[in-house]
N, C-alpha and C positions, 0 to 999 in steps of 0.2 A: 504493500500499500503507499508506504515511505517512498520506495524507489519511483512507483507511478508519481507520486505527486511532483518527485524531484524531476523527473524527465519532463512533465507537463511546464512546472515554472521554469526550467533551463529553456524549452523551446518557445515560451512566452518572452522572455528576457531575450533571446535573440530574435524573435519577430519584432518585437518594440524595438530593439537596436537598428534592427534591418529597415525598418519605416523612417527611423528618425534620421538615420543615414543617407537615406535616400532623397528625405526632406531637405536636411543641410546641404546636400549637393546640390540640389535645384536651387535653395535660396542663396548659396555662397555665390553663383553668377546671375542671379536674377536680374541684376542690372548692367549686363554687359552691354547690351544696345543704348543705354542711356546717354544722350547728347551726340549720336550718331545721325549723320547725313546719308541718305540714299537719293539716286537718281533713278525714277521710275520711268520705263518705257511701257506701252500699252497699247491695246487697241479695243473697242467698243463696236457691236451689233447690236441693233435694237430695232422697235417700231416705235413710230409717234403717234399718240391717241389726240383726238379732237376735244374740244372743250365739253362736249356732252359726255365723254367716257364711254362712247359707244362706236364712234367712229375710228377705225385704225385710217390714219392719213399715210402713211406708206413707211416703206422701211430705209433705213438709212444707217451709218457707221462711219467709221474712221480711226485714225490715230486718236489715242489720249492726248490732251495738253501737255506740254513740258511741263513735269511737276518734279518738284522735290519733296522728300519726306523725311522728317526728323522724328527719330524717337526720344521722347522724355520719359525718365521712369521717377517714380514716388513710391516710395517703401508702403504706403499704407492704401494708395489706391490702385498702383500698378501702371501700366503705361498709356500715356496719350501720344497718340500720332499726329503731328502737324503736316498739313501740306500747303505747299508753296507753288501756286501756278500763275503763268504767264499770261496775262490780259490778253483777250481775243484779239482785242483790236490798237491797244498801245503797250508795244513790246516793251517800253523801259517800266511798266507799270506790273507788280507782282502782288498778288492775294494770298493769304494765308487763312487756314483754317483749322481748328483744331476739333479731334474726336473725343466722342466720350472715352474715358478712361477705361482699359482693358485690363481686368483683373489677371494675375498671373495664375489662377485657377484655370485660364482657359488658355493656357500657354502648355503645350504637352511635350515632354522630352525633357529629361533631368540632365542631358547631356545632348550634343548636337548630332542630327538637325533636329529642328523644333517645328512642330505645326501649332500656329496660331488661330484659334477659332473666333471669328468677331461675332459669330451669332448675328444680333439685330444691331449691333453696334455699326454704324455706316464710317467709311474713309471718305470724306467729303472734299471734292474738288469743286472750286469756285473761280470761273476765269472773269470775274467782272459782268457776265450777261447771264451765264447759264450756271446752275448748282446740278453737281452728278455725286449721286451717293452710291458709293460702290459697298455690295454687302459680300465678303470674299472671306476666305480661308487661305491662310497664307504659310507657304512652306518656306522654312529658313534655314539656310547653311549657315554655318559660322566655324571659321577656323580661328582658334586662339591658342596661346600658350600661358598658361595658369588663367588669371584672370585678364589677360589682355586679349585685346581682339587684333586680330591680323587681318581677316577677310570676312565677308560676309556678303550672301546673294539672298534675292527672296523671287518667289514666283507664287503664282495664284493657282490653289487647287481647283476651288471655286469661285466664282464671280459674277455676282447679279447687279444690274445696274436700274437705278431708278432716278430720272432726270427731269428737270424743269429746266427746258432747252428754249428759252426767248418767249415764254408763255405757254408753250404746249408741253405736255407731260410726255415722258418716253421710257420704255421699259426694254430690257434685253441682257445681254450676256458681256463680259468683259475677258481680257486676259492682261495681267500685269507680269513683268519682271523689274528688277531693280539691282543695283550694285551699290556695296557700299564705297562712298567718297571718303578717301583715305584722310586722316586727320591734317595732314601737311597740305592737303589740297582743298580744302574747304573755302579758304580765305578767295582761292582763284578760282573755284569752280562754282559754289552757291553764290546767286545774287544777294549782293548785299542786304536788298529790300526783305530777303526771306532770312536772313541772319538777325534783323533787328528784332 
């Protein structure tokens, strides 16, 4: 009886240690993308709907606007993603939009690569005239040496679009890819209006 109880106790301690070690491992590098900039490339395809929400006006699509993406980490709320999009008509103008925070509970992978499940949290692109909300799941590969980030790439596993394009509503799908902008190149690559 004592031997059985001892085995159960040892197994429970090992299980608890394993769970805490896994959590600690995930928590150790939870902020690895904090303050990191990416340049996104993408495309969108979809349909525009009329004001009556019953008429399909037509199919459209094309490349996503030039977009820079900043990851910001807060230990209590998780990650906020800030997009910075070039104005559709004024090339020297840029528009920044923050996402709602994404909890680290929605980031899967204690090590790398990771899957970021945004669910109902959109990544919003605003070009001065149109607002595009991307509902996505991202696959992020990260190359790190300990706590130091070397390289990272993102791509969408799923990506849905909901948009207000110059007064019309549009729905569709999208594809996103992006690469980390090395810290040494941020000042020369990311527009100053995005970094303010």
